[in-house]
Phi, psi and omega in degrees: 000322179297316181292326178296322179298313181290330177295321178295320179296317181297315179295321178298318178296322178297318180296316179297316180297316179296321178297316179296321179295317178297318179296318178297318178297320179296317180294320178297316178298320178297321178292320181296325182291348177274349178287149184305319186281347178257336188301317183293326184289320189262334189252331184213088182285353182281343182289129177274120181270120179289153176302146183297320179249122181232118175254132181228133177267133181222096181062240181269013187227154172248137181247127177255094181285148174054044174298318172232129180249124181282151175298326181286001179291352177291342177291127182224168175058230181269017182283340181196187174235132180263126173274122179251137184206180185205168177163186171255180187298325182283343174287340186290353173301323179288345178296330179297318178297319180297318184294334178295321186259336187252091179265067182201172183301141175232127175247116183240131174258123185249125177274126182251107180281179185296335181250015188255002186299305182295310179295329177294314177301313184295323180299318177296316178300318182297314180298322187278323190245344187246333186267163178286355180263012184302319180296316179295320179299314181294323184286324195239336192262120171254138188239133171242143180249141174237123186237140178286129183300326183286343185246016178291136178228178178293345180297337180300328183296332183263012179279090180249143183291344180260149187297147181276165178294137180088005180294136178229141179286139177247154174286162177304323179293319179293323178296316181296326181285325183278322184245096179263112183289147176272137179252013182270123178243092183272175178294333182285333183234101179257154179264105187282076188301312184290327174297315179298318179297319179294319181296316179298319183286321181295339179264005173279137184255359181261162181289319179265137175232151181232091180288124182222150166284155185292340181265019174254130186248116181279170174286160182293149176056033183299312186299313182295314181294322181294320179297322175296318178297316184295332180285337185256336187288146176240120184237150180291335185221064191297328184276351175231063178224141170241146187254103188278134180245118181300146180248130181238149180287149179212111180278106184284002179257003178282163180302333182266019187296334181279355182232067178294157183301137181265321181235169180296329179295343179273352189290321187308317183290339177273325186274329185304319178301329178283325181286325181270001174090358179288336171244130186275148175224156172292161182300320180295315181295320181294319179297319178297318181294318178297327178291348180256007185300317180294321177298321181294334184276352176276154181245139178224137177304139180304134177086003180247157175239138177223174176266124176274317182199144173239124181200186180262356182273131178277013179299141182060035180232043178289336177226138184204154170272136181226173176264125186298329184281322190264331183284134178292157177289166179285147178282112186281001174285340177274103182243337193264324191239108182295326180293318176297321178302312182297315181295316180296323181299314180293325178293324177296315179296321177298316180293334178272009176066037174283147170270141178254108183263106179279123183276153173232151182091352176222161185195172175239141175257123179271107181289122185272058175251182185233098173248189184299321181299316181289324176297318180299316179292324183292344180278357184239148170253154182293134174230141179302137180291162181286111184295328179296316179293325178297315178297324177297315180297319179296314181297315182295321180285335175290337179285342181292143179295137181270073180259148176259116183291161179266167173069222189290351181281346177291120191288330185234112177296165178296139180286146180284000000 
């Protein structure tokens, strides 16, 4: 009888232990299914997973989609705002500044020239493994590569997103000495700006996108604040509206360069030197700043976004948040003149009857430094865009069906 009693206790303990093990295994499995790489397998088998490596031919260029995929790329629909941008490897220095303020997905299309293979690889390795921004880069930055078909070499085969054996970190001075960027833009080698903008945008997974040049610095927490604003704002034409963000000059070589303005209330002490002439600006930049004087005089509580004006004029709309589904793609026939590209883009939106919503309480700081993008722009003078091509773009986009998508693509939820 005594042995039978202890046998029952032993069997009971085995049953309890087995139950605890099964429960623990279930909890671990439940936790695993919340991870990004398991979520699609266990929770939504309907999602079509694109191949990890995707090569696409586009005219004279090859596109390497998803060369680097950010962990934050899991944000979709209205969960965030994707900043889309472009450049060459030496422009990516400004990406560090962006990552400090933009804690949300970034899709960047990088143009790889004939002599840029090695420095492009090293720049990605440096950002990921050597800089203090490595965590932000891994979390938020997705990279697409655009390569000229005439300059493809066997080096493309070794372009892997993870560092190679023998990789060593270099100081900024050593990097500048080893990788000297070329500033020559010949007829044989053009910088396909609109193709790069389209590639960056097509790889954005969120409904709202914010196309920016790398030397433009947004206010902190822009994505989170903008989504709150978008849920509450009521607009007459919500599906055909772009949200214009004013651009202000910012000299990154001044003593206060490490402390750029955080809110609109911080702007007067930064802007006054440009208005009174103690800090010099180009004629174009000064004219743009004078056009914002009335906007500068309005007050908005720190950390909030409001509507300053809604109209049909694209004035003060050089940079804007748009809806990825409704805004037409960039016309890739414009390859030579960036100023013409910007002007033509606004004319297309105007012709499609878009509303231009000028934002208040947020702004962009234009860093007045000189990288490849600014050198590229400085080589061009403004020329009127081709009106025939603009009319073609308007006509083609008017032919698209005006359907309202379901689910997360609807830009404004119902108001409470």
